[in-house]
Every structure is written in C-alpha cells, then in structure tokens.
C-alpha positions as a printed Julia matrix, in Angstrom:
117×3 Matrix{Float64}:
  11.39    8.94  63.74
   8.56    7.22  65.95
   8.54    3.32  66.01
   5.14    1.14  65.06
   4.31   -2.1   66.94
   3.19   -4.78  65.01
   1.54   -7.74  66.35
  -0.18  -11.39  65.59
   1.9   -12.77  63.59
   3.15  -16.66  63.75
   2.95  -19.8   62.23
  -0.22  -21.43  60.46
  -1.32  -24.22  58.23
  -2.54  -23.3   54.85
  -5.91  -22.36  54.99
  -5.37  -20.86  58.54
  -6.32  -17.25  59.37
  -4.6   -14.46  61.52
  -5.01  -10.95  62.56
  -1.91   -7.98  62.71
  -2.33   -5.02  64.7
  -0.43   -2.24  64.89
  -0.02    0.53  67.28
   1.16    3.86  67.17
   2.28    5.12  70.62
   1.37    9.13  70.39
  -2.41    9.46  68.65
  -1.03   10.15  65.16
  -2.85    7.63  62.25
  -5.25   10.21  62.09
  -3.11   12.22  59.74
  -0.97    9.83  58.24
  -1.82    7.26  55.46
  -2.05    3.6   56.24
  -0.98    0.7   54.83
   0.71   -2.95  54.9
   3.49   -3.99  53.66
   5.5    -7.74  53.24
   8.87   -9.42  52.77
   8.94  -12.82  51.84
  12.54  -14.18  52.37
  15.37  -13.51  49.54
  12.58  -10.63  47.96
  11.93   -6.97  47.68
   9.51   -5.63  50.25
   6.03   -5.09  48.73
   2.72   -3.26  49.36
  -0.13   -5.73  50.37
  -2.77   -3.47  51.61
  -3.28    0.1   52.3
  -5.83    3.31  52.44
  -5.97    6.19  49.79
  -6.25    9.55  51.41
  -9.72    9.65  50.22
 -10.18    6.59  52.66
 -10.61    3.73  50.05
  -8.66    0.64  49.99
  -6.78   -0.9   47.84
  -4.82   -4.57  47.63
  -2.54   -6.49  45.67
  -3.97   -8.66  43.51
  -2.8   -11.87  45.08
  -4.72  -11.42  48.45
  -7.72   -9.67  46.93
 -10.72  -11.11  48.82
  -8.42  -13.03  51.23
  -7.28   -9.96  53.24
  -8.87   -6.8   54.71
  -7.37   -3.91  56.17
  -9.15   -1.55  58.82
  -8.33    0.59  61.69
  -9.49    2.25  64.7
  -8.8     5.8   64.69
  -9.29    6.34  68.47
  -7.24    3.49  69.09
  -4.69    4.59  66.72
  -4.66    0.76  65.68
  -4.44   -1.13  62.13
  -5.46   -4.1   61.47
  -4.77   -6.6   59.07
  -7.25   -9.61  58.78
  -5.62  -12.6   56.8
  -7.77  -15.48  55.66
  -7.51  -18.64  53.85
  -3.77  -18.17  54.1
  -1.18  -19.85  51.9
   2.39  -20.21  51.79
   2.99  -17.88  49.31
   1.77  -15.26  52.28
   4.92  -16.28  54.18
   7.11  -13.22  54.78
   7.55  -10.02  57.43
   4.68   -8.11  57.43
   5.26   -4.36  58.68
   3.0    -1.84  59.3
   3.54    1.68  57.71
   2.59    5.09  58.09
   2.97    8.08  56.06
   2.63   11.92  56.22
   1.87   13.53  53.16
   2.87   16.83  54.6
   6.44   16.24  56.04
   6.72   13.59  53.41
   7.67   11.21  56.52
   7.38    6.97  56.46
   6.82    5.2   60.0
   7.92    1.7   60.01
   7.24   -1.0   62.62
   9.83   -4.08  63.28
   8.01   -6.17  61.46
   6.23   -9.66  62.59
   6.84  -12.92  60.85
   3.97  -15.05  59.48
   4.58  -18.57  58.12
   2.2   -20.61  56.23
   3.05  -24.13  56.14
   1.38  -26.91  53.62
C-alpha cells in the first residue's frame, strides 16, 4: 500500500478558511478515483467531497457551497478548499484514492481541522 500525505489542517475560528492538500509519492492520481473523507470525534468516517470516474464532483450536503475539491494531475496533488468553516466541520480529514481496476484504497494519515466558535 502507498501512503498519501495530507497537509494544511489547523485551528481556525468560525467563518475562517483552510486549504488542505494531498500528495501522492509516485505519479498515481491519474488512474485513481479521488476524494476527501473526515471523521469527527466519536463518529464514523464520512465522505466529504470526491470526483466521480467521469470527472464530476460531488459533495455531502453539509458542505455544498462552502467546500471545493480540485486536483492537479501533473503534480499528483489533490486539494480541498474550505470556506466559512463551522464548529461541526471539526474532524480529522483524510485523503483517499481508489483504483477501480485493482479495487484497492490508499489513505493518508489524516490532518486535524479544529474550528472554534
């Protein structure tokens, strides 16, 4: 398994913004389905935003209009721009890459996002 590397988390006040980045070590993102997950304390991991196989984006309802997922295939980098952050957004955020051919998942270690009132 290949480890992904998230960065950009931190502590912000309600209404603030953060941009998360996820980097793959070996030029693999062009053949993977990409997305961001998060896991609040005491809750299950959930999908936040992702790319479908046709390139369309999808978002969980709670972040629509506030979060934007994007990618740079040349840099093997995935981004999540998060605006107007709220305390309910507090969670560990994980980058995920799925290979539909091998049916394998790649995960990063996660980056902590904490939003204060």
